[in-house]
N, C-alpha and C positions, 0 to 999 in steps of 0.2 A: 624326589618325585617332580616331574616336569609340571609347570603351571599350565592349567587348562585355559586356553585362549577362547573367549567367546565374544564375537563381534556381531553375529547375526542371530536372529531367532530361527528355530527349526523350520518354520514355513519359508522364510527368506532363503535359507540355505538350500532347501529343496528346489525352489524355483529359479535359483540363480543361473544355472546352466541349462535350463530347459527352454524350449521354444514356447512363447506365450500361446495360450489357447485362443486368444482373441486377435490373432494376427490378421490384419486387413489385407485386401488385395494390393493396396499401395505398398504396404510393408513387405509383402511377399515379392512383389516386383523389384523393390529396392534391394533386397538381400539375396535373391535367388535368380536374378537374370544372368544368363551366360554370355560371355564375350566371345569374339571370334577366336581368341587364343584358347579359351576354355573348350570350345567346340572342336578345335583342331586336336587338342590332347585327347578328348573323348573319342574322336574318330579313329584313334590308333587301336581301339578295342572293337572286335568284330561282333561278338555275341551280344544279343540284346540285354541279357541280364547283367553282363559285365559293363556294358556301356551305362546302363542306368545305375548300377551299384557304384561305379566310379564317380558318376555325377553326384549321387547322394553324399558320398564321402567328401567330395570337394565342397559341396554346399554346407555340410555340417562343420567343416574346418573353418569356414568363413563366418558362419553364424549357426549356432552360438559360439563357435570357436574351439570345439573339441571333436575328437573322433566319434563317428557314429557307432552306437552300440546296436548290433543286429537284433538284440532282444527287444528294442524299443520300436514302436510303430511310428513311421514318418507321418506327420499330419497329412491327411488326404489332399487338402488343397495345395500343399507344397509339393507333394509327390506328383500330382497331376501336372502342375505347372512345369516341373523339371522334365517330366516325361514328354510333354508336348514339345519342348524346345529341341529334344534330340530325336523325336519321331518314334518313340517306343511306347508300349503299353505299360501302365503302372504296375500291373500284377506280375510282371516278370521279375520284380525285385525279390519275390519269395525264393526263387531259385538261387539268387546271389547270396542271400543271407546264410545259407548253409555251407558255404565254401570259405572256411577260415583262411587257408593259405593264400587264396586269391585276394581276399580283403587286405591281408597284410602287405602283399606285393603292391597293391594299388595305393595303399596308404603311404608306403615309402616313395612310390613314384610321384604322388601328389606333392609330398614334402620337397622332393628334389626339383620337380619342374616348376612349381609355383612358389618356391623359396619360403616354405614354412620352417620355423626354427623351434628347437626344443627349449623348454624353460630351464635355465641354468642359474647357478649362484650369481653370476655376473648380471643376469637379467633381474634377479631379486634385488641386487644393490642399485642397479639403474632405476628400477621402478620405485624403489624406496625414496630416492632423491626426486624423481618425477612427481610422486604423489604428495610430497611435503606441502607444496602450496595449496593443494586442495584440502589436505588435513588441517591446515591453518585456518581454513574458512568454515569447516564443519566437522563435527565429531560423529555424524550419523554413519554407522557402519555400512548400511546398504548403499549410501551414496559413494563412499570410498571404494567399495567392492565393484560397483557398476562402472566407476571411472577406471579402475584397474583393468577390468575385463575389456572395456572398449579400447583402451590403449594397447592391450595385448593383441586384440584383433587387428588394430591398425598396423602393428609391428609384425604381423604374421607369425606370432609366437603361439605355440600350442598351449592351451590352458592347462595348468597343473591341477592337482587336487584342490578342492575348495578349502581344505584345512590349511594348505600352504598359502593361498591367497588371504585367508582370514588372519593368519599370523602376520603376514606382511602388512596388512591394513591396521591391525592392532598395534604393532610396534611403531608404525609411522604415526598413528594417532597419538600414542603415548608421548613420542618425542615432540609432536606439535603442541600437545597440551603443556608440556614443560616449557617450551619456548614462549607460549602465551603467558604462562605464569611469570616467567622471568621478565618479559617485556613490561608487564604491568607493575612489577614490584622493584625493578633494579634501581629506579630513581628515588625510592622512598628514603627519607631520613629517619633517624632513630625516633625523633619526636613524632613524625607522622605514623610510625608503626605503633607508638604508644596510643595515639589518638584512635587508631583503628581497633586496637585491643579494647579501648574503653567503650567502644560501641556495644560490646557484648556483656558489659558489667552493669549491674543495677546500681544507680547512684545512691549514696548514703542517705540522701534526703528524698528519695523517690521510691516508686514501686515498680518501675519498669526500666528496661535498658534503653539507651538512646536509639538503638536499632529498632526497637518496638515503637518508639515515638515517631521515627521517620516513616514507618509503615502505616501509620494511622490514615484513614480516609480523609480527603481534604474538606469534606462538608459541602453544603450548598453554596451556590455562586452568590456571594455577598461580600461587602468590604471586610468584615471581620474574618471570614474564611480566607480571603485573599491575603491578608496580613499574616495569618498563620502559615500559609504556604511559603510566603517570602521569608519568614523566620526560619523555616526548615532549609530553604535554599541557601540562605546566608550561613547557616550552621555547616552545611556541606562545603561551601566555598572556603570556609575557614581552614579546611584541611590542606588547602594549597595544592591539590592534585593537578597534574599537568593535563589540560583539556585536549592536547594533541595526542594523548594516548588513544583516544577514540579513532584516530586515523592510523595508528600503528598496529592495531589489532582488528581483525576482520569483524564486521558488525554481527555476524552470526555467532561467532565465538563469544564476543562481548555480551550479547543478549543472553546466551545460554548461562554464562557465569552469573550475570545479574539476576537471572531467574532463580538460580540456586540461592543467591544471597537474599532474595526476597522470600523464598519458601521455607528455607531451613531455619530451625530455631537457633537462638544464640548459643544454647548448650551444644547443639549438634555442630555448629560452625567452630566452636572452640576445640572440638576433637580433630579438626583437619590439621595436617602438618602445616607449619607456618607459611611456607611458600604458597600453598593452595589457599589457605585462609586469607592471607593478605590480598592475593590476586582476586579472590571472590568478592571481598569487601570493596576493593577499589573499583571493580567492574560494577558492583551494585551502586556505589555512590555516583559514578559517572553516569550510569543510566538513570538514576533517581534525579540527578541534576536536570537532565533533559525532560524527564517526566514532570517534575515540579514546574519547570519553565512552561511546558505545554499546558499544564493545569492552570497556572496563573493567567496565561494569555486567553485560555478558553473562558475563564471566569470573567475577564474583562469583556470578552465578546458577549457573554450572557448578561452581564450587568448593563452594558450599553443597550443591548436588545430590550431588556426590561425597562430601561429608561424611556425608550421610544414607545413601547407599548403603554406605559403609564401615561405618557403625554397624549397619545392617541385616545386612550380610554377617557382621560379627563376632558379632552376636547369634545368627544361624543357625548359625555355626560352633561357637560355644560349646554351643549346644543339641545339635548332632550329637555333639560330643566327650563330652558328659555323658550321652548317650542310654543307654549301657549301665548306668551307675551309677544313673540315674533309674529305669530299668526294674527294677533290683534292689530299689531302695527301694519302688517301687510294689508289687512282689510280696511283699516283706517285710511292708508295712503291710496288705496284703490278708490275709495269714495271721494277723497280729495281730488284725485286725478280726473275722475268722471265729472266732478263739478267744474274744474278748470277747463276741460274740453268743451263742456256745454256752454260755459261763459264765452269762450272764444268763438264758438259757432254762432252765438246770439249777439256777439259784440257787447257783452255785458262786462261789468267791473269784476275782474278775477278775485280781488280781495273780498268783495262782498259775497261772491260765490263760495269762497273758502270758508268765510265766517258763518255762512249758512250751514256748513257741515259741522264746524266746531269753532269755539272762540279762538282768537289769535294767540292769546297767552297759552291756551292748552296746546295749540299746534307747536309753539316754540318749545314747550317742555317735552312734547312727544319726540321732537327731533333730538333733543338731548338724550332721552331714554333710548332712542334708536342707536345712537352712537355707543352706548354702553352694551347694548345687545349684539352689536355687529362684531364679527370675527375678522381677522385680517383678510385682505383682498384675495390672497391665494388660498384662503380657507385651510391653512396649515396649522399644525399643533406645535411647531418649534418654539413659538413665543411662550409656551407653558413649561418648557424644559428648565428654565432658570430656577424654578421652584425646587428642582432636584439637584442643583449644582453642589450644594453642601454634602449631599450623599456621595457624589462622585469624588469629591475632594478627600473623603475618608481613606481612599486607597490610591488615587491617581499619583500623588507625589512618590509613593513607594514604587509604583509601576515604572515611572520615568527614571527613578534613581537606580533601580535594580537592573534594568535591561538597556542595552544599546541597540537601537533600531537602524538597520541598514535598508536602503531603498534603491529600486531601479530608478533610472532618470525620470520616468513619468511620475514617481512619487517622492522625489527628492525634497520637494518643498514641504511635504508632510513631516519627513524626518527632521528637517531644519526647524519647523514649527514646534515639534515635540521637544527638541533640545532647548529652544528658547523658553518654552513654558517651564521646563525643569529648572532652568537657571534663574527665572524671574522671581521665584518665590511668590510673594503676594503683590509685587509691583505691577504697575500698569504696562500694557503691551505697547512697545514703541511704534512710532508711525512707520518705520522701515521694516516692520516684521513681515515675514513671508506671507503672501496672500494668494498665491497661484493655486493652492489646493482647495480654496473655498468654492463650493458649488453655488450656482445661482440661488438655490433654495435657502442657503444659509446667509447669503451676502447681506441682506437687509438687517439681519440680526447681529452680524459680526461687525460690519462697518456702518456706524451710525453718524449722526450729525456731530456728536460729541467725541468722535474718534473710534478706536477699536474697542469693542466691548470685551473685557477680559474674560468674563464667564463664557460667553458664546464662542470666543476664539478658542478657548481650551476645549469646550465641548465639541466643537467642530473638528479640531485636530484629533481628539480621541476617537471620534466617530470615523474619521478617515483612516486612522490607524487600524481600526477594526476591519474596514473594507480592504485595506492594503494587505493585512495578514491573511484574509480570506482568499484574495486573488493571487497571492504569492509575490506581489510587487514590493512588499516589505517583509524582511526576515530577521531572525534573531539567531546569533551564534549559540551553539549548544542545544538547540531544539531539535526534536524529532519531526514534529508536525509542521513547524514554521521555519524550516531551514531554507537556505538558498537553493534554487532549482538546480543549479550546476552541481550541487552536492549529490544529486541522484545519478549523475552521469559519471562515466569513466573519465579521469583526467586526460586532457588532450595529449600530454606527453606519453602517458601509458598506452593510450590508444595507437598513437603513431608507432611506438616501439613494438606493439603486438603485430601491427600490420607489416612491419619491416622484418621481424624475426620469424614470423610464421602465421598460421591461420588463427585469427582471434577466436577465443572460446565462446562463440555465440551460436544460438540454435537456429539461425536463419542465414541464408546466403547473403554474402556481402554485395553481390551484384543485384541492383534493383530489378532488372529485367527478369533474371532468374527467379527472384523472390516472387514477383507478381505472377509469373507463369505457374509456379508451384501452388500459389494460393488459388489461382483460377482453376487449376486441375482439382484441387481439394474441394473447392466450391461446387464444381460440376459433379464430383463423386457424391457429395452429400445431398445435393439437390436431386440427383438420380435416385439415390436411396430413399429419400423422402417421397419422391414421386411414386416409386414402386410400392412403398408402404401405404400411400394414399389409395393406390389402385387396388391393393389387397385388403383395404379397410383394416390396416394393422396399426395405424396411429391412434393412441389413446385419446378418446374424446374428440376425435376429428373424423369427419366423413364427407363424402361428396354427394350432394343431393341436387338434382336438376342442374348439373354442370356448375354448381357453386360449392365452395369449400365451407362446411359448417363446423364451427368450433363450439363445443359446449361451454357456456359461461362458467367461470371459476366458482361463482356463488352457488351453482347447482350441484357441485361435487360434495360428497360427504366429507366430514372432517378426516376420517381415516384415509379416504381416497386422495384427499388433497396432499397428505403427507407423502404418500407413496408415488404420486405421479411424477415428480422430478426425477427420482431415481429410476423409475420405469422408462422414462423418456431417454435418460442417459444410457440405459442398458440397450434399448432398442436401436439407438442411433450410434452405437459403437463408441460411446464416451465423448462424442463431439457435440458441442453446443451449436444449435442451428445458426444462431446469430453471430457466432465467433468465426465463421468461415469467411 
């Protein structure tokens, strides 16, 4: 009995070759505008119903790519648009639908004149090879099927039955899956395979598998949690997996396999055939490496943020505690100042005037008290951070030992400083240490009369590491969130090859002028639509009152209404976000 191939859901299968119900005017214009060549072929037919029927058949062969079934109703907007272009009334199509021989003759003529081809076994083989790169990037059936249909339209090949396309997509996806499995596992040694198998086995002295241990949540952002994350990261690194595997397998495929490794129980994974099991575990460990890297760096971000908050809080608390004493000193010096001003005006002895307010010894002691109450001239809290240096040292050495930080030229001195701190241990910072990264706010704390303060040098470097990771000027290999910006882009070599060999698979025109014109057209359409909805009072919670646009505040909407409003907005605006135009 033949194996049943299932790639799509029943709903997806039904809609695949249908014209969408929500076709916009722009899409109708794109797919159903007739060229001069089209009109010349249509003019060869004299009767109105034949002219319109021929036009509809031609339109359907182009989109959705199959012959028109006379039993189905042509969407009114499309029928009207086609009829207007040839100067016929839409209702004459009813006379054409009943003439089967004429329809068949027209279909053959269209295929001959416009070079449409039947779907053959050779087409099946060609498309199987063509689809392979896409199948290596995703295993979503609907994506593969839509790509196949789009390519068939571009090649002017008549669409076969959905079951044929589904089998083609299924077989290609299966071959792509096997290729991904092989890529991830072909370099594994026997020892590495044993290590992977051990992930699924409960240790003799424990109650859980190593896989379950790796899946445990990292805990709150504090040094002890950070060290546990690093422990797991070092455990995975001990497998010796090739990090370049992440570049040999498409990110979507790798993420999908990693998700399976994360969700399935060890017992379920053990039932996989070996090739799939090892590939799934390798993908999971590679993805977990990046996840743990991101987690550790996020923890550093939170710990440093908490350090600054604690310093600021302590700074404010001290100021509040000393508020009464500071107020007393201010009032005292105001009295002293008034006495000195009066003495100058009356040409009196200023010292006698001062002692009339308070004894000299009391004045001297008050100055000493004022010094203890005074904060730094910039009224900053950085001088209080040294109290928390030991807390940072609980995890900082592991941070610097575990990760190699790369930097853009603007942050190169930060990377150099981090390397220096890592190699120093507990030694003093040398005089030739990098200082370019130190901001003016930190300078007086780092560079002192006694030389470079070790504590503040390290705290400043770790603070700038946090800033650099946030801005993207500093990155870490193997990270998802903190990787180099160029990793998000297509390699220059691949981009040039695509431009040379054919049209790059991007959803926008490569010409800037064309792209801007398209966006302007779309913007005009959307603004026109919104303007009409405003005029018809059809925008939810928006109205025109006395020539002004009134928008109901969000806080006045009910809880139930606030949930439905975004979806209602998207429905009314045809799926376009107003601000994305």
